[in-house]
Structures are given as structure tokens and as C-alpha cells.
C-alpha atoms as one frame of an Amber mdcrd trajectory, in Angstrom:
protein
  16.880 -19.657  34.689  15.877 -17.896  37.721  18.118 -15.807  40.060  16.184
 -13.823  41.986  16.124 -13.456  46.028  12.928 -12.346  46.981  10.058 -10.609
  44.877  11.384  -7.299  44.624  13.528  -6.188  41.558  14.661  -2.625  40.239
  12.724  -2.987  37.205  10.427  -5.465  35.457  10.238  -5.595  31.359   7.311
  -7.072  30.663   7.727  -8.974  26.746  10.666 -11.411  26.216  11.426 -10.921
  22.225  14.119  -9.123  20.735  13.380  -5.922  22.079  12.574  -7.047  25.749
  16.505  -9.160  25.854  18.037  -5.818  24.778  16.467  -3.899  27.663  17.531
  -6.411  29.881  20.963  -6.370  28.483  21.268  -2.558  28.829  19.770  -2.767
  32.430  22.003  -5.166  33.271  24.975  -2.774  32.208  23.824  -0.207  35.046
  23.403  -3.061  37.081  19.476  -2.759  37.881  17.732  -5.840  39.356  15.735
  -6.935  36.346  13.149  -9.292  35.953  11.780 -10.083  32.224   8.470 -11.834
  32.121   7.766 -13.515  28.526   3.923 -15.274  28.126   5.183 -17.613  25.943
   8.733 -19.484  26.133  11.416 -17.233  25.356  12.715 -17.450  21.554   9.611
 -18.231  20.606   7.887 -17.772  16.956   4.548 -16.592  18.070   5.539 -12.159
  18.136   7.238  -9.582  16.073  10.396 -11.345  16.648   9.310 -14.561  14.829
  11.610 -15.505  11.564  15.378 -15.779  11.759  16.616 -12.838   9.172  15.682
  -9.550   8.977  16.784  -5.917   7.146  18.866  -3.699   8.328  18.596  -0.732
   6.574  19.624   3.244   6.711  16.825   4.523   4.012  13.788   6.251   5.640
  11.476   9.001   4.342  12.419  10.952   7.521  15.708  12.509   8.693  14.860
  11.260  12.401  14.323   7.619  11.267  17.743   7.700   9.375  19.630   9.201
  11.821  18.186   6.443  14.082  19.230   3.985  11.434  22.910   5.614  11.635
  22.844   5.991  15.610  22.405   1.903  16.109  25.153   1.071  14.271  27.961
   1.448  17.376  25.281  -0.652  19.457  25.348  -3.427  16.796  29.276  -3.585
  16.697  29.156  -3.673  20.291  26.521  -6.650  20.379  28.375  -8.074  17.656
  31.593  -8.338  20.268  29.744 -10.679  22.553  29.285 -13.488  19.331  31.370
 -15.059  16.944  28.369 -15.783  14.927  27.887 -12.744  12.106  25.041 -10.792
  13.064  24.809  -8.649  10.501  25.394  -9.680   6.598  26.437  -6.405   4.860
  24.621  -6.475   1.479  23.509  -3.175   0.765  20.018  -1.718   0.366  18.129
  -1.424  -2.822  15.306   0.429  -3.006  13.062   0.537  -6.361   9.951   1.009
  -8.481   7.795   3.644  -9.263   8.935   6.931  -7.576   5.784   8.438  -7.194
   4.336   5.514  -5.146   4.236   6.456  -1.195   3.905   3.239   0.956   4.238
   1.656   4.525   8.178   1.704   3.968   8.058   5.284   2.769   8.744   6.974
  -1.150  12.136   6.820  -2.779  12.149  10.305  -3.235  11.533  11.661   0.015
  14.337   9.008   1.347  17.133  10.477  -1.121  16.267  13.491   0.076  16.737
  12.162   4.072  19.732  10.591   3.156  21.341  13.630   1.529  20.548  15.985
   3.668  22.548  13.851   6.758  25.124  13.509   4.078  24.907   9.473   3.717
  26.435   8.195   0.610  23.985   6.032  -1.859  23.315   5.979  -5.443  20.689
   6.464  -7.728  19.890   4.140 -10.629  17.418   3.472 -13.327  15.350   0.678
 -14.547  17.694  -0.798 -16.580  20.436  -0.323 -14.146  18.607  -2.017 -11.672
  17.889  -5.265 -14.033  21.682  -5.461 -15.437  23.395  -4.693 -11.874  20.698
  -6.660  -9.255  19.088  -9.563 -11.314  15.796  -8.353 -11.836  14.020  -8.281
 -15.091  11.043  -6.932 -17.198  10.786  -3.552 -15.011   8.939  -0.616 -16.294
  11.328   1.817 -17.863   9.440   4.414 -15.227  11.053   2.876 -12.236  14.105
   4.382 -10.659  16.193   2.935  -7.528  18.869   3.874  -5.128  21.353   1.730
  -3.719  22.680   2.187   0.153  25.897   0.016   0.745  25.187  -0.058   4.820
  22.230  -2.436   4.240  22.508  -5.659   5.647  20.959  -9.146   6.558  20.389
  -9.071  10.173  20.462 -12.980  11.280  17.503 -12.510  14.315  18.172 -15.685
  15.548  21.493 -14.818  16.311  20.571 -11.286  17.831  17.880 -12.949  19.963
  20.178 -16.174  20.918  23.173 -14.068  22.218  20.951 -11.587  24.008  19.245
 -14.475  25.837  22.765 -15.867  26.469  23.999 -12.207  28.086  20.720 -12.117
  29.957  21.343 -16.090  31.453  24.821 -15.245  32.847  23.692 -11.763  34.257
  23.429 -12.036  38.041  21.638  -9.077  37.845  18.512 -10.498  35.432  15.959
 -12.992  36.083  14.131 -14.354  32.900  10.579 -16.103  33.497   8.835 -17.463
  30.578   4.924 -18.760  30.521   4.442 -15.896  32.813   1.643 -13.902  30.823
   0.846 -10.837  33.342  -2.845 -11.206  34.994  -3.099  -7.962  36.342  -1.316
  -4.679  37.587  -1.812  -3.187  41.124  -0.220  -0.215  42.237   0.572   0.005
  46.137   1.802   3.747  46.393   4.974   4.001  44.136   5.404   0.497  43.763
   4.043  -2.079  41.061   2.753  -5.435  41.737   2.512  -7.555  38.994   0.716
 -10.390  38.970   1.703 -13.765  36.700   0.481 -17.714  37.071   4.502 -18.045
  38.461   4.050 -15.631  41.295   3.355 -11.854  42.287   5.909  -9.164  41.534
   6.771  -6.031  42.843   8.788  -2.910  41.048   9.031   0.508  40.952   9.994
   0.691  37.166   8.032  -1.213  34.460   9.105  -1.473  30.870   6.492  -2.660
  28.536   7.619  -4.085  25.508   5.096  -7.259  24.619   5.460  -6.593  20.965
   1.854  -7.291  19.286   0.817  -8.261  22.493   0.794  -4.674  24.004  -2.715
  -3.689  24.480  -3.188  -6.877  26.884  -0.922  -5.096  29.175  -1.484  -1.812
  28.962  -5.340  -2.048  29.338  -4.528  -3.721  32.847  -3.241  -0.042  33.501
  -6.547   0.953  32.307  -4.867   2.515  28.499  -5.043   1.404  24.981  -3.342
   2.589  21.830  -4.769   2.804  18.502  -3.196  -0.061  16.405  -3.921  -2.431
  13.510  -2.510  -5.893  13.669  -0.619  -8.066  10.380  -0.116 -11.521  10.097
   2.648 -11.047   7.653   3.519 -13.756   5.323   6.494 -15.313   4.279   8.491
 -17.836   2.054  11.517 -19.200   0.620  12.670 -20.009  -2.914  15.067 -22.225
  -4.125  17.744 -20.769  -6.229  18.271 -21.975  -9.848  21.622 -20.799 -10.433
  23.564 -21.031  -7.496  25.704 -18.328  -7.826  22.335 -15.703  -7.699  22.627
 -13.089  -5.326  20.349 -10.127  -3.984  21.288  -7.152  -1.777  18.610  -6.714
   0.672  15.570  -4.943  -1.689  12.075  -3.409  -1.421   9.378  -2.461  -4.394
   7.202   0.217  -4.568   4.671  -0.123  -6.747   0.739   0.385  -6.515  -1.948
  -2.336  -5.556  -3.955  -4.004  -7.612  -6.889  -4.782  -6.214  -6.444  -6.935
  -3.356  -2.917  -7.707  -4.171  -0.897  -5.285  -2.313   2.103  -5.710  -4.981
   4.759  -4.478  -2.556   7.126  -6.649  -1.931  10.782  -7.337  -0.210  13.400
  -9.962  -0.252  16.802 -10.914   1.374  20.299 -12.635   0.008  21.119 -16.044
   0.468  22.794 -16.546   3.877  24.857 -19.101   5.383  22.630 -19.565   8.597
  19.394 -19.579   6.915  18.583 -22.134   4.035  21.606 -21.468   2.230  20.304
 -22.720  -1.065  17.268 -20.290  -0.867  16.052 -16.717  -0.705  13.723 -15.902
   1.334  10.836 -13.113  -0.485   7.795 -11.754   1.102   4.981  -9.920   0.518
   5.022  -6.029   2.276   1.194  -6.026   2.738  -1.751  -8.150   4.332  -5.448
  -8.779   2.381  -6.782  -9.149   5.761  -5.329  -7.010   8.514  -6.273  -8.208
  12.173  -8.295  -6.713  14.995  -7.044  -8.511  17.547  -3.189 -10.572  17.739
  -5.242 -13.123  18.829  -6.189 -14.024  15.479  -2.979 -14.461  14.290  -2.318
 -17.916  12.489   1.214 -19.560  11.904   0.008 -20.179   8.293   0.588 -17.826
   5.632  -2.199 -16.602   3.384  -2.216 -18.447   0.190  -3.395 -15.402  -2.085
  -0.519 -13.078  -0.439   2.326 -16.062  -1.317   0.745 -16.476  -4.615   0.915
 -13.049  -5.551   4.640 -13.281  -4.104   5.561 -16.170  -6.657   3.608 -14.240
  -9.583   5.933 -11.343  -8.417   9.029 -13.591  -8.752   8.264 -15.436 -11.644
   7.813 -12.492 -13.715  10.871  -9.983 -12.486  13.245 -11.870 -10.820  16.130
 -14.195 -12.153  17.731 -17.462 -10.774  14.614 -18.518  -8.524  11.842 -21.135
  -8.729   8.580 -19.311  -8.001   7.295 -22.234  -5.751   7.259 -20.964  -1.882
   9.304 -23.423   0.111   9.639 -23.037   4.281   6.334 -20.827   4.883   5.496
 -18.977   8.406   4.265 -15.907   9.755   5.141 -12.832  11.696   2.476 -10.980
  13.454   3.361  -6.806  13.693   1.248  -3.976  15.490   0.986  -1.145  13.379
   0.108   2.389  14.401  -3.010   3.927  13.103  -1.758   7.624  13.950  -0.368
   9.093  10.880   3.631   9.639  10.715   4.266   7.540  13.767   5.904   4.045
  12.785   7.324   3.659  16.392   5.451   4.855  19.947   8.086   5.534  22.603
   7.068   7.636  25.307   5.810   7.248  29.220   2.757   6.000  30.163  -0.106
   9.286  29.705  -0.007  11.464  32.596  -3.568  10.430  34.041  -1.908   6.755
  34.942  -0.466   6.770  38.344   2.992   6.990  38.182   3.165   7.284  34.755
   6.853   8.573  34.415   7.935   4.983  35.853   6.392   3.364  33.298   7.826
   3.044  29.694   6.214   1.762  26.592   7.364   0.696  23.333   4.906  -0.483
  20.875   4.347  -0.940  17.207   6.339  -0.950  14.124   9.130  -2.603  12.520
  12.132  -1.741  14.483  14.126  -5.120  14.626  16.980  -3.314  12.476  16.858
  -0.941  16.312  17.010  -3.745  18.657  20.108  -3.098  20.617  19.717   0.618
  20.149  16.049   0.593  21.500  17.635  -1.185  24.313  19.566   1.605  25.015
  17.053   4.067  25.071  14.246   2.125  26.617  16.559   1.398  29.653  17.734
   5.367  29.998  14.059   6.683  29.918  13.213   4.314  32.387  16.487   4.853
  35.004  16.910   8.455  33.783  13.750   9.876  32.567  15.281  10.993  29.591
  17.161   9.509  26.646  20.424  11.323  24.440  18.442  10.148  21.492  15.639
  12.706  21.043  12.116  10.540  20.996   9.915  13.475  20.258   9.208  12.041
  16.819   7.992   8.553  18.713   6.123  10.045  21.811   2.283  10.209  22.116
   0.602  11.892  24.971  -2.793  11.275  25.907  -3.706  12.278  22.374  -2.633
   9.385  21.173  -2.993   6.791  23.819  -7.260   6.615  25.034  -8.088   6.155
  28.187 -10.177   2.715  28.963
């Protein structure tokens, strides 16, 4: 797993999850001598890349996010050429529910406006049409929906394995697992990165440790404003073997501690094919620190999910199976889902430190690797990161 000759690298990537490996993939294309440090084992279930499936979708309430999803498509196509395994199962994206609700995912009417502005085709749906076409039931007559045909279920396990295998084959990339970063010292223009497995030197850092971002940037004397969700997930057995769903998300108002927003996937051959994954898109108790996470989902969140399936989905047994959790850091900054920027200017050599943190970004995995690579090596990206930039107003000095 180690190919380094000496301890000096052009770039050190801290965080070996999906985004870290995607960044290494693009650094390899630029022939950069790269070290990827992962605090756990590679391909672990302890960060925001836990689980085997994710949603790829184009609907967003902001035009710049729709544009980012569109721009990600050719990078998925390129990555698909690296593996015989199907990475995206194109089943479409269904958004439906109360048109007045604004959630962590956005708002249906605003998403329609953003899709229209960028000429992305979609279909509008009434409550009855959603029930007739997509197997839901007992929906309020006031619910509306949109269907966008390019949505897909991502085989995220295959995506990470494809990126990992590409890194292993590369003459430019060194992978080190069980290597948490314990200190970062600046010596002139260089960074000395300390781990239990040695100290490594680089001119450039790319920080992508997922929900453990503060553990790393605190070593550089700044932090971000984030909350942490230990998100629950489960699979539900088909009672009708022929039943199929698109990827979907339902917008509803919370009822007490029940966040009442849920999302789901189709049945796929690579992921418990006799089952369908449905999950709550809320947590009852957010965490203040990622070390509080647990691999056991909150039973009340699963109970609310089962109740919703029983009342509103057909062809599924509402008893949860194969339960799991996924840890995600979410920005506390209004209208900032993803944070992509250089370190703040009060950090020495800040233009040689690129940070990606917070938000749901699996759908952008190969594209984010390209953006972070270009920021690190060129000082800019062709993709406009202005909506994701922080500056010193949002990064907090310690």
C-alpha cells in the first residue's frame, strides 16, 4: 500500500473517504506525488461515506447547485469507464409533498424555477398522479410533485472501491490508513504533518476529513460552524417482488420530534435486491461532536419511518432490517450547504491549504475531486465556487 520514496510529497490529502480518494484520482492525472492519510481503515463505515447507496439528483432550489449537478455528469461518465460495475442506476428523481415546506433539501417550487432557468426537463405531478405512477398511497390532495428523469441511485460502495483501486495502481499516490493527523507544523513554506506512522512533508494540503473536519483544522488554529447528524437508515422487504420506486424525497412539516421528512431508493441488484432502502431525513438529537456518533440508529427515528411506510407506501413490509447510521457534518451558516475554500487569510500559507467540509456531496464525488485538485495546484477552479466560499467571516479563529 506504500509507494513513497522519502517523506516529501507535492500534496497531502487528509481524509481517505470518497472525496479524498476522488481528489487523489485527479491529482494522479496531474502527475502529483500525493499522500492520502486516513485515520481509520480505507473503505470504512465511520464517516459520511457509510452505507452502499446514495442519491444522484439534479433538482435543487438554487441554480448554482443545479449547475453543479449538471457539471458533475461527465465526471461520473469518466469514472464509469474505469470499472465494469454500474455506478449509477438511472431511475429518476421524484420530489413531492407539501409545496409550502422548506427543508434541508430545499423547496419544490423553488427547485422547479431553478430547473426551468437552466432548461432542465422535468414533469409536474398532482397528488393522484404520484400515487398512480409511483406506488405511494393516501397522500393529501394538496401535495404536488416533480419528476426529473436523470436522477439515479449511486452504488457508492463501488464508487469508493473504483477510486481506491485507481489510487493503488498509481505510481504517484501513497495510501496510509490508521494514520490520524496529530499535529501540523509550518516550517517556512512547508507543512510537516505528524501521524503515528511517521511525519510527512508537503507544500500543499487538501483537507477532506468529512465530519471530522474540526479535528484537523483545529491543528491550524481555526474551526468551522457545524452541527453533526448521526443519520439512521434501514431496509424494508418487498411484499410485492415487482414493486419499484425511483429515488424520492417527501417534503412535510414536522410533527413534534418527528421531522416527518423521508427519502428512499429503488431496489437494486447490488444492494439487498429483495429490499428497498428508506430513511428519515432528520435527526431527533443532533450531536455537538462527531465522537458522539453511534453505529446503532435511533429507534424512534426508525419507528417514524416505519409508520410512514405503512401509511403511504405500497409493496413493502414496514419492519426495518439491515439498519445502519451515517455521520454527516452540516454547516450552521445560512444558505451554505457545501464549504469549499482556502484556509482563512490569518493562517500562514493559507493559499496552500484547500478545505472541503459539510453537506451532502456524494452526488458530486468525482467532480469535487477535480475542483479541489485545481484549487490546490492552480489557485482557482473553472467551476465558480463563490457560493461555497467562506473567507474569515465564517471560519473562526481559535
